[in-house]
C-alpha positions in Angstrom: 18.2 46.6 66.8 15.6 47.4 69.4 15.5 43.8 70.6 19.3 43.9 71.1 19.1 47.0 73.3 16.4 45.5 75.5 18.4 42.3 76.0 21.5 44.3 77.1 19.4 46.3 79.5 17.9 43.2 81.1 21.4 41.7 81.6 23.1 44.8 83.1 20.2 46.6 84.9 20.2 44.6 88.2 24.0 44.6 88.6 24.2 48.4 88.2 21.7 48.9 91.0 23.5 46.7 93.5 26.9 48.2 92.7 25.8 51.8 93.2 25.2 51.2 96.8 28.9 50.6 97.4 30.1 53.6 95.4 30.6 55.7 98.5 33.2 53.4 99.8 35.6 54.1 97.0 37.8 57.2 97.5 40.7 56.5 95.0 40.4 58.9 91.9 41.5 56.3 89.4 39.3 53.8 91.0 36.5 56.4 90.8 37.0 56.6 86.9 36.7 52.9 86.5 33.9 52.7 88.8 32.1 55.4 86.8 32.6 53.4 83.6 31.3 50.3 85.3 28.3 52.1 86.6 27.5 53.4 83.1 28.3 50.3 81.1 24.7 50.0 80.0 25.1 53.2 77.9 28.4 52.0 76.5 26.9 48.7 75.4 23.9 50.4 73.9 26.1 52.8 71.9 28.3 49.9 70.6 25.2 47.9 69.5 23.8 50.9 67.8 26.9 51.5 65.8 27.1 47.9 64.8 23.5 47.9 63.6 24.0 51.0 61.5 27.1 49.5 59.9 25.3 46.2 59.1 22.3 47.9 57.6 24.4 50.1 55.3 26.3 47.0 54.1 23.1 45.1 53.2 21.6 48.1 51.4 24.7 48.5 49.3 24.8 44.8 48.3 21.1 44.9 47.2 21.8 47.9 45.0 24.8 46.2 43.3 22.7 42.9 42.7 19.8 44.9 41.1 22.2 46.6 38.8 23.8 43.4 37.6 20.4 41.7 37.0 19.2 44.7 35.0 22.3 44.5 32.8 21.8 40.7 32.2 18.1 41.2 31.3 19.0 44.0 28.9 21.5 41.8 27.2 19.0 39.0 26.9 16.3 41.2 25.4 18.9 42.7 23.0 20.0 39.3 21.9 16.4 38.1 21.5 15.7 41.0 19.1 18.8 40.1 17.0 18.0 36.3 16.9 14.3 35.5 16.5 12.9 32.3 17.9 13.1 29.3 15.5 9.9 27.2 15.7 10.8 24.7 13.0 14.5 24.0 12.3 13.8 21.5 9.4 11.9 18.5 8.3 13.2 14.9 8.3 11.4 12.5 6.1 11.7 8.8 6.9 10.5 6.2 4.4 10.1 2.5 4.3 9.6 1.2 0.8 9.6 -2.1 -1.0 8.7 -1.1 -4.6 9.9 2.5 -4.5 6.6 4.3 -4.2 7.2 5.6 -0.6 10.7 6.7 -1.6 9.4 8.7 -4.5 6.9 10.4 -2.3 9.6 11.2 0.2 11.7 12.9 -2.5 8.7 14.8 -3.8 7.8 16.0 -0.3 11.4 17.1 0.5 11.4 19.3 -2.7 8.1 20.9 -1.6 9.4 21.6 1.9 12.6 23.3 0.6 10.4 25.7 -1.4 9.4 27.1 2.0 13.1 27.8 2.8 13.3 25.0 5.3 16.0 22.3 5.1 14.6 18.8 4.4 16.4 15.5 4.7 15.2 12.2 3.2 16.2 9.1 5.3 15.9 5.5 4.5 14.8 3.7 7.6 17.3 0.9 7.1 20.1 3.4 7.4 18.8 5.0 10.6 19.4 3.8 14.1 16.5 4.9 16.3 18.1 3.8 19.5 20.9 6.3 19.1 19.3 9.1 17.1 15.5 9.3 17.4 15.6 11.0 20.9 17.7 13.9 19.5 14.7 14.8 17.3 12.8 15.8 20.4 15.0 18.8 21.2 16.2 20.1 17.8 12.9 21.7 16.8 12.6 19.5 13.7 9.4 17.9 12.3 9.6 14.2 11.4 7.5 12.7 8.7 7.1 8.9 8.3 6.1 7.4 5.0 5.6 3.7 5.5 4.2 1.0 3.3 2.4 -2.1 4.5 3.8 -5.3 2.9 2.8 -9.0 3.0 0.5 -10.0 5.8 0.5 -6.5 7.3 4.2 -6.5 8.0 6.6 -3.6 7.3 8.8 -3.6 4.3 12.3 -5.1 4.6 13.9 -1.6 4.9 11.6 -0.5 7.7 11.5 -3.8 9.6 14.2 -3.0 12.2 12.9 0.6 12.8 9.3 -0.7 13.4 10.5 -3.5 15.6 12.5 -1.1 17.8 9.6 1.3 18.0 7.2 -1.4 19.0 9.5 -2.7 21.8 10.4 0.7 23.0 6.7 1.7 23.4 6.2 -1.1 25.9 9.7 -1.1 27.5 9.7 0.5 31.0 13.4 1.3 30.5 12.5 3.9 28.0 9.5 5.3 29.8 6.3 6.7 28.5 7.8 10.2 27.9 10.9 9.0 25.9 9.9 10.9 22.8 8.2 13.9 24.5 8.8 16.9 22.3 8.9 14.9 19.0 6.6 16.4 16.5 5.6 14.0 13.8 3.2 13.1 10.9 2.5 9.7 9.4 1.3 8.7 5.9 0.7 5.0 5.3 0.6 3.2 2.0 -1.6 0.1 1.7 -4.2 -1.7 -0.3 -7.8 -1.9 0.9 -8.4 -5.2 -0.7 -6.3 -6.7 2.1 -9.1 -6.1 4.6 -7.4 -7.7 7.6 -4.3 -5.6 7.5 -5.0 -2.5 5.4 -2.4 0.2 6.2 -1.4 -1.7 9.4 2.1 -0.4 9.5 1.1 3.2 9.2 -1.4 2.8 12.0 1.1 1.0 14.2 3.9 3.6 13.7 1.4 6.3 14.6 0.3 4.5 17.7 3.9 3.6 19.0 5.1 7.2 18.6 2.1 8.4 20.5 2.7 5.9 23.3 6.2 7.3 23.7 4.6 10.8 24.0 5.3 12.0 20.5 3.1 14.9 19.4 1.1 14.3 16.2 0.9 17.6 14.3 -1.9 16.3 12.0 -4.2 13.4 11.2 -2.6 10.3 9.8 -2.9 10.0 6.1 -3.7 6.7 4.2 -2.9 6.0 0.6 -4.9 3.2 -1.1 -3.3 1.3 -4.0 -6.8 -0.1 -4.8 -7.9 2.4 -7.5 -11.5 1.2 -7.0 -11.6 2.1 -3.3 -9.1 4.9 -3.2 -10.7 8.1 -1.9 -9.1 10.2 -4.6 -8.7 7.7 -7.4 -5.1 6.4 -6.8 -2.4 6.3 -4.1 -0.7 9.2 -5.8 -3.8 11.3 -5.6 -4.2 10.3 -1.9 -0.7 11.5 -1.2 -1.1 14.8 -3.0 -4.1 15.6 -1.0 -2.4 14.7 2.3 0.7 16.6 1.2 -1.3 19.8 0.7 -2.6 19.6 4.2 0.8 18.9 5.6 2.4 21.9 3.9 -0.3 24.2 5.3 0.3 22.8 8.8 4.0 23.1 8.4 3.7 26.8 7.4 1.6 27.4 10.5 4.2 25.7 12.7 7.0 27.7 11.2 5.2 30.9 12.1 4.7 29.7 15.6 1.0 29.3 15.2 -0.8 26.6 17.1 -3.6 24.3 15.9 -7.0 25.9 16.3 -9.4 24.4 18.7 -13.0 23.6 17.6 -14.2 23.7 21.1 -15.3 20.0 21.1 -12.5 17.6 22.0 -12.7 14.0 20.9 -13.4 12.9 24.4 -16.8 14.6 24.1 -16.3 17.7 26.3 -15.3 21.3 25.7 -11.6 22.1 25.3 -10.1 23.4 28.6 -7.6 25.5 26.6 -10.3 27.5 24.8 -10.4 31.1 25.8 -13.4 33.4 25.4 -11.9 34.8 22.2 -11.7 31.4 20.6 -7.9 31.1 20.9 -5.8 28.5 22.7 -3.7 29.2 25.7 0.0 28.7 25.6 -0.3 25.5 27.6 -1.9 23.8 24.5 1.4 23.1 22.8 3.0 21.6 25.9 -0.1 19.8 27.1 0.5 16.2 28.2 -0.1 13.6 25.5 -2.1 11.4 27.7 -5.1 13.7 27.3 -5.8 11.8 24.0 -6.9 8.3 23.8 -5.2 5.5 21.9 -8.4 5.0 20.0 -7.8 8.3 18.3 -4.8 6.9 16.5 -6.8 4.3 14.6 -9.6 6.6 13.6 -10.3 7.2 10.0 -9.8 10.7 8.7 -13.3 10.5 7.1 -15.1 13.9 7.4 -18.4 12.0 7.2 -17.6 9.9 10.3 -16.1 12.8 12.2 -19.2 14.9 11.5 -21.5 12.2 12.6 -19.7 11.7 15.8 -19.9 15.4 16.6 -23.6 15.4 16.0 -24.0 12.7 18.6 -22.1 14.7 21.2 -24.4 16.7 23.5 -21.9 17.5 26.2 -19.0 16.1 28.1 -20.9 13.0 29.2 -22.4 10.3 27.0 -25.3 8.3 28.3 -24.5 4.6 28.3 -27.9 3.9 26.6 -26.8 6.1 23.7 -23.4 4.5 23.3 -24.6 1.6 21.2 -26.4 4.0 18.8 -23.3 6.1 18.4 -21.2 3.0 17.5 -23.8 1.7 15.1 -24.1 5.0 13.4 -20.3 5.2 13.0 -20.1 1.7 11.5 -22.9 2.6 9.1 -21.1 5.7 8.0 -17.9 3.7 7.4 -19.8 1.1 5.5 -21.4 3.7 3.2 -18.0 5.2 2.6 -16.5 1.8 1.6 -19.5 1.0 -0.6 -20.1 -2.1 1.5 -23.9 -1.6 1.9 -24.2 -1.4 -1.9 -22.4 -4.6 -2.4 -24.5 -7.8 -2.6 -23.2 -11.3 -3.1 -23.7 -12.8 -6.5 -25.7 -16.0 -6.4 -25.7 -19.1 -8.5 -28.4 -19.7 -11.1 -29.5 -22.7 -13.2 -28.9 -21.0 -16.6 -25.6 -19.3 -16.2 -24.2 -20.7 -13.1 -24.4 -17.1 -11.9 -27.2 -14.6 -11.4 -27.6 -10.8 -11.2 -28.4 -9.3 -7.8 -31.1 -6.8 -7.0 -30.5 -3.1 -6.7 -27.6 -3.3 -9.1 -28.0 0.4 -10.0 -26.7 1.3 -6.5 -23.3 -0.4 -7.1 -20.1 1.3 -8.1 -18.6 1.1 -11.6 -15.4 -0.8 -11.8 -13.7 1.6 -14.1 -13.2 4.9 -12.3 -12.0 8.1 -14.1 -8.5 7.6 -12.8 -8.5 3.9 -13.9 -9.9 4.8 -17.3 -7.1 7.3 -17.9 -4.4 4.9 -16.9 -5.7 2.0 -19.0 -6.4 4.3 -22.0 -2.8 5.4 -22.0 -1.8 1.7 -22.2 -3.8 1.2 -25.4 -6.9 -0.4 -23.9 -10.3 0.2 -25.5 -12.7 0.1 -22.6 -16.1 -1.4 -22.8 -18.9 -0.5 -20.5 -18.0 -0.3 -16.9 -15.7 -3.4 -16.4 -14.5 -4.8 -19.7 -11.8 -4.0 -22.3 -10.1 -5.0 -25.5 -6.6 -4.5 -26.8 -4.6 -5.3 -29.9 -1.9 -7.8 -29.3 1.5 -7.2 -30.9 1.4 -10.7 -32.4 -1.8 -9.7 -34.3 0.1 -6.7 -35.7 3.0 -9.0 -36.5 1.0 -11.6 -38.4 -0.9 -8.9 -40.4 2.6 -8.0 -41.8 3.6 -11.6 -42.3 6.2 -11.5 -39.6 5.0 -14.5 -37.7 2.4 -15.4 -35.1 2.4 -16.1 -31.4 3.2 -19.4 -29.6 -0.6 -20.3 -29.8 -0.2 -20.3 -33.5 2.7 -22.7 -33.3 1.2 -25.0 -30.6 -2.6 -25.0 -31.5 -3.0 -23.4 -35.0 -4.5 -20.1 -33.9 -4.4 -17.5 -36.7 -2.9 -14.6 -34.7 -4.2 -11.9 -37.0 -7.8 -13.2 -36.4 -7.5 -13.4 -32.6 -9.2 -10.9 -30.4 -7.6 -10.3 -26.9 -10.3 -9.2 -24.5 -11.7 -9.6 -21.0 -15.1 -9.2 -19.4 -13.5 -8.4 -16.1 -10.6 -6.1 -15.5 -10.5 -7.1 -11.8 -8.2 -9.8 -10.5 -7.7 -11.7 -7.3 -3.9 -11.7 -7.5 -1.1 -9.1 -7.7 1.6 -11.1 -9.5 5.1 -9.8 -9.5 5.3 -10.2 -13.2 2.0 -8.5 -14.0 2.4 -7.1 -17.5 -0.2 -4.4 -16.8 1.7 -3.0 -13.8 -1.3 -3.4 -11.5 -3.4 -0.6 -13.0 -6.4 -2.9 -12.9 -8.6 -3.2 -9.8 -8.4 -6.2 -7.5 -10.9 -8.1 -5.4 -12.1 -11.5 -4.2 -15.7 -11.2 -5.3 -17.9 -9.3 -7.8 -19.0 -6.1 -6.2 -19.5 -3.7 -9.1 -22.1 -2.8 -11.7 -22.5 -5.5 -14.3 -23.0 -5.1 -18.1 -24.9 -7.7 -20.1 -22.7 -10.2 -22.0 -24.4 -9.2 -25.3 -23.2 -5.6 -25.0 -19.7 -6.6 -24.1 -19.2 -8.9 -27.1 -20.8 -6.5 -29.5 -18.6 -3.6 -28.4 -15.5 -5.8 -28.2 -15.9 -6.9 -31.8 -16.6 -3.4 -32.9 -13.6 -1.9 -31.1 -11.3 -4.7 -32.2 -12.3 -4.2 -35.9 -11.7 -0.5 -35.5 -8.2 -1.2 -34.3 -7.6 -3.6 -37.3 -8.9 -0.9 -39.7 -6.1 1.4 -38.6 -3.7 -0.9 -40.5 -5.5 -0.4 -43.8 -2.9 0.8 -46.3 0.0 0.5 -43.8 3.2 -0.5 -45.6 4.0 -4.2 -45.1 0.5 -5.2 -44.2 -0.7 -8.1 -46.4 -4.1 -7.3 -48.0 -5.5 -10.8 -47.7 -4.6 -10.9 -44.0 -6.1 -7.5 -43.4 -9.3 -8.7 -44.8 -9.2 -11.9 -42.7 -8.3 -9.9 -39.6 -11.7 -8.1 -39.7 -13.5 -11.4 -39.2 -12.6 -12.5 -35.6 -12.2 -16.3 -35.3 -10.5 -16.7 -31.9 -11.0 -15.0 -28.6 -8.2 -15.0 -25.9 -9.8 -14.2 -22.6 -6.5 -13.4 -21.1 -6.0 -9.7 -21.6 -5.9 -8.8 -17.9 -7.7 -9.6 -14.7 -9.7 -12.7 -13.9 -12.4 -13.2 -16.6 -14.0 -16.1 -14.7 -15.1 -13.6 -12.0 -17.6 -12.1 -14.4 -21.0 -13.4 -13.2 -22.2 -13.9 -16.8 -19.1 -15.7 -18.1 -21.0 -18.7 -19.3 -23.4 -16.6 -21.3 -20.4 -14.7 -22.8 -18.7 -18.0 -23.8 -22.0 -19.3 -25.4 -22.2 -16.0 -27.4 -18.7 -16.5 -28.7 -19.5 -20.0 -29.9 -22.7 -18.8 -31.5 -20.5 -16.4 -33.6 -18.2 -19.3 -34.4 -15.4 -17.8 -32.3 -13.2 -20.2 -30.4 -12.7 -19.5 -26.6 -9.3 -19.6 -24.8 -9.9 -18.8 -21.1 -7.2 -18.2 -18.6 -7.8 -18.3 -14.8 -5.4 -17.8 -11.9 -6.6 -20.8 -9.9 -8.5 -19.1 -7.1 -12.1 -19.9 -8.0 -12.7 -23.7 -8.0 -16.5 -23.5 -7.9 -16.6 -21.2 -11.0 -14.3 -23.7 -12.9 -16.6 -26.6 -12.1 -19.7 -24.6 -13.3 -18.0 -23.4 -16.4 -19.5 -24.5 -19.7 -17.2 -26.2 -22.3 -14.5 -23.9 -23.8 -12.1 -24.6 -26.6 -9.2 -24.6 -24.2 -9.1 -23.9 -20.5 -5.9 -22.6 -18.9 -4.8 -22.5 -15.3 -1.8 -20.4 -14.3 0.6 -22.4 -12.2 3.1 -19.8 -11.3 4.7 -21.7 -8.4 4.6 -25.2 -7.0 4.7 -24.5 -3.2 2.6 -22.5 -0.9 5.4 -20.1 0.0 6.6 -19.4 -3.5 3.0 -19.0 -4.8 2.4 -16.4 -2.0 5.6 -14.6 -3.0 5.0 -14.6 -6.7 1.3 -14.3 -7.2 0.6 -12.4 -3.9 -3.1 -13.6 -3.8 -5.8 -11.8 -1.9 -7.5 -14.9 -0.5 -6.2 -16.0 2.9 -7.0 -19.6 2.0 -5.3 -19.2 -1.4 -3.4 -22.6 -1.2 -6.4 -24.8 -0.7 -8.2 -22.9 -3.4 -5.3 -23.4 -5.7 -5.2 -27.1 -5.2 -9.0 -27.4 -5.5 -8.8 -25.5 -8.9 -6.3 -28.1 -10.2 -8.6 -30.9 -9.1 -11.6 -29.1 -10.8 -9.5 -28.8 -14.0 -8.9 -32.6 -13.9 -12.7 -33.1 -14.0 -13.0 -31.3 -17.4 -13.3 -33.3 -20.6 -12.2 -30.5 -23.0 -8.7 -29.4 -23.5 -6.9 -28.2 -20.4 -3.6 -26.5 -20.0 -1.2 -25.7 -17.1 0.6 -22.5 -17.8 4.0 -22.3 -16.0 5.8 -19.0 -15.9 9.5 -19.4 -15.0 11.0 -16.6 -12.9 14.7 -17.1 -12.5 15.8 -17.3 -8.9 12.2 -17.5 -7.8 10.6 -20.7 -8.9 12.8 -22.7 -11.2 14.2 -24.9 -8.5 10.9 -26.6 -7.6 11.0 -29.5 -10.0 9.6 -32.3 -7.8 6.8 -30.1 -6.5 5.7 -29.2 -10.1 5.5 -32.9 -11.0 3.2 -33.5 -8.1 0.9 -30.7 -9.1 0.8 -32.1 -12.6 -0.2 -35.5 -11.3 -3.0 -33.8 -9.3 -4.8 -32.1 -12.3 -3.7 -34.3 -15.2 -3.7 -31.5 -17.8 -3.6 -32.2 -21.5 -0.8 -29.7 -22.1 1.8 -27.9 -20.0 3.0 -24.6 -21.4 6.4 -23.5 -19.9 7.3 -19.9 -20.6 10.1 -17.7 -19.4 8.8 -14.6 -17.7 8.5 -11.5 -19.8 10.1 -8.4 -18.4 7.9 -5.5 -19.3 9.9 -2.6 -17.8 10.2 -1.1 -14.3 7.1 -1.0 -12.1 6.4 0.3 -8.6 4.3 -2.8 -8.0 7.1 -5.3 -8.7 10.7 -5.9 -7.9 11.2 -8.0 -11.1 14.3 -7.2 -13.2 16.0 -8.5 -16.3 18.1 -10.8 -14.1 14.9 -12.8 -13.4 14.3 -13.5 -17.1 15.7 -17.0 -18.0 17.5 -17.6 -21.4 15.7 -19.9 -23.8 18.3 -22.6 -23.3 17.6 -22.4 -19.5 13.9 -22.9 -20.2 14.7 -25.9 -22.5 16.8 -27.5 -19.8 14.1 -27.0 -17.2 11.4 -28.5 -19.5 13.6 -31.5 -20.4 14.2 -32.3 -16.7 10.5 -31.9 -15.9 9.4 -34.1 -18.8 11.7 -36.8 -17.6 9.8 -36.9 -14.3 6.4 -37.3 -16.1 6.0 -40.7 -17.6 2.9 -39.8 -19.6 4.2 -36.5 -21.0 6.8 -35.5 -23.6 8.0 -32.3 -25.2 5.9 -31.6 -28.3 6.5 -28.1 -29.6 8.7 -25.1 -29.3 8.4 -21.3 -30.0 11.8 -19.9 -29.5 10.7 -16.3 -30.3 8.4 -16.4 -27.2 10.9 -18.3 -25.0 8.2 -21.0 -24.7 7.8 -24.8 -24.9 4.9 -27.2 -24.9 4.8 -30.5 -23.0 1.9 -32.7 -24.2 0.2 -35.8 -22.9 1.2 -38.8 -25.0 -2.5 -39.5 -25.8 -2.1 -36.7 -28.4 0.7 -38.6 -30.1 -0.5 -41.2 -32.7 1.9 -43.3 -34.7 4.8 -41.1 -33.7 3.0 -37.9 -34.8 1.7 -35.1 -32.6 -1.9 -33.9 -32.8 -1.7 -30.7 -30.7 -3.5 -28.4 -33.1 -7.2 -27.8 -33.0 -9.9 -28.5 -35.6 -11.9 -25.4 -34.9 -14.7 -26.2 -37.3 -15.1 -29.6 -35.6 -15.2 -28.0 -32.2 -18.0 -25.6 -33.2 -20.0 -28.6 -34.4 -19.4 -30.5 -31.1 -20.2 -27.6 -28.9 -23.4 -26.9 -30.8 -24.6 -30.5 -30.4 -23.7 -30.2 -26.7 -25.9 -27.1 -26.3 -28.8 -28.6 -28.3 -28.8 -31.7 -26.1 -28.9 -29.6 -22.9 -25.5 -30.8 -22.0 -26.3 -34.5 -22.4 -24.1 -35.1 -25.4 -20.5 -34.6 -24.2 -17.2 -34.6 -26.1 -13.5 -34.9 -25.2 -10.3 -33.1 -26.2 -9.3 -35.8 -28.7 -12.5 -35.3 -30.6 -11.3 -32.0 -32.1 -7.6 -32.6 -32.3 -5.6 -31.8 -35.5 -2.2 -32.8 -36.7 0.7 -30.6 -35.8 3.0 -29.4 -38.7 6.6 -30.4 -38.6 8.0 -26.9 -38.3 6.1 -26.5 -35.0 7.7 -29.6 -33.3 10.4 -29.5 -30.8 13.8 -29.9 -32.4 12.8 -28.6 -35.8 15.1 -26.3 -37.6 12.5 -23.5 -37.6 12.2 -23.6 -33.8 8.5 -22.9 -34.0 8.5 -20.1 -36.6 6.0 -20.5 -39.5 8.0 -20.8 -42.7 5.1 -19.1 -44.5 6.2 -15.9 -42.8 9.4 -13.9 -42.7 11.0 -13.2 -39.3 11.8 -9.6 -38.7 14.8 -8.6 -36.5 14.5 -5.2 -35.0 17.5 -2.9 -35.1 16.0 -0.7 -32.4 16.3 -2.4 -29.1 13.5 -0.4 -27.5 11.2 -2.7 -25.5 7.7 -3.1 -27.0 5.4 -4.2 -24.2 2.1 -3.8 -26.0 1.5 -7.5 -26.2 3.9 -9.1 -23.7 
């Protein structure tokens, strides 16, 4: 206002002075009035300006007062509404799963039930039914927590149901069109399911999903969990136990998030320095929850959750800066800690020896036992009698059947085994395959080499005979059991090394076989064709089997799911090694409908490679649902379908013919024509003659050899293909069950 008055005065002042000089020349009264106004115009302008300034000031003041009142009203309403509707920190949990066998799906349902006990809504979502391109970004703003339960399948790839989701996530994480902050605000947790025996891609999918979400600025609410299907290496004994442990931690973290609590800060970040968000009181500032994700490093995503390794790393941190000279020591220490955790330092390779073909290693006491408490519990429930730290014996259902006079197994029909005098055992529960038709549902451990404590062969055989006899004694006085067969059953005459696992992996397998023969017990050994060198160094056995579950590389990988990366060359080399043996050799073919029955020509080529004495062709046995296999009853061929397959296969093999049939087991035998003399088959075994021959072989230091024909015996007519009995011994009475409940005790 003052500046306005000064400006008016400057404009009018000089004019007023000049005009006053001529005022005396005006004598007219009216003119005198106007002249007076003109001479005093300065005062008039000043008064008008003053009035305008007062009016303007009053108007501005009234407007401010009105605005303050309106804002105060809005703030009051907001506070009032806030008191009525508390802030929601977690609106719900969405659980995504990618499963092949149903394990991850089961975990998802279990977790959802647990979440709902907290009063939070939970939704279980199959990844195949979810479109991440349209829906995943919405999870960033709706205050939900996303959990991803993903399994690693063949060659480190995601399961079929999670394939598209993972592909989209991988592409989005590197696509500039989405940007690095596309999933900013998404809170997530990951639990992966894998098997540590697949060293090259253990839990790969879980690690990748965790990494891709982080690359898109998702916020990990807790450390990634890893479940291990390998019961030997599993941190808690099984994949189920691994999940339960992780689930407990997740539920605690979820409760904290629902209350609005933030993750506590230890004061030492993974980058090596102190946390910038740490206050003097030990609490984090509000900025922690919204801190940019790029403060972390991508390496954090693939760290193990091992407390041992984490603690070791923290010991090595002395500040925010790590000396370059100390970096190598830190990495070496971390690797050693990881090796100790995996038991790799305790594992020593088994070497060949002159006596056994295999030799014990030093420091064996430091190795792990193959049978863990969890494994022991699982196998005991299935009826196993465990021996030492890696062996077992079990009573076959055909043994029980023949004790009652209800018929023997196909080995009785094909080779003359007395089923009630046969002991089914194994010196190694471990296996190098995870076959889809595994009748033990993969409760046994898996591995590619012997890395456990080793029991002496003498102890294994002694306890196996004792436990088998105890199982037989349980049938004393049972209605229907024939007294003469019960008495015979207590004296073991045959040993089927085919219970479970890969018996040829046992380092003392040759000693074990020699002990069997010294007790006048025949040996039937089955191998999965992944250890060619062990087959070549094997001492003579009564009959050596090789499982030929498929005839092409792709189908073998699909059905047997071998652990070795070079499984196909190993497979072919095993067949060649079998062809070098002089004793009885057998290909065992398991037909899985819609999987391997179409590969006729390829099968004939494999038979030409190994030239086995016999070819057993058996329809797959369905032993119930299993989380480790997708096999169903639809994959089990009818007996007539097996017969048709065998007839076509035999027509392609000029030196082979169909010899025997066991309809009850859905099994047929193709035999080399050298076992057919004067139109009669000699597929049975003269067991006494075999014991004589093998004893001479041992006494001569291996110089005196013998062949399969040297201990052949004539096959009875009822066992031949085309006979009215269809392989059922007429000395017994076939029993038809009224109860259709599946008995899988001796599949």
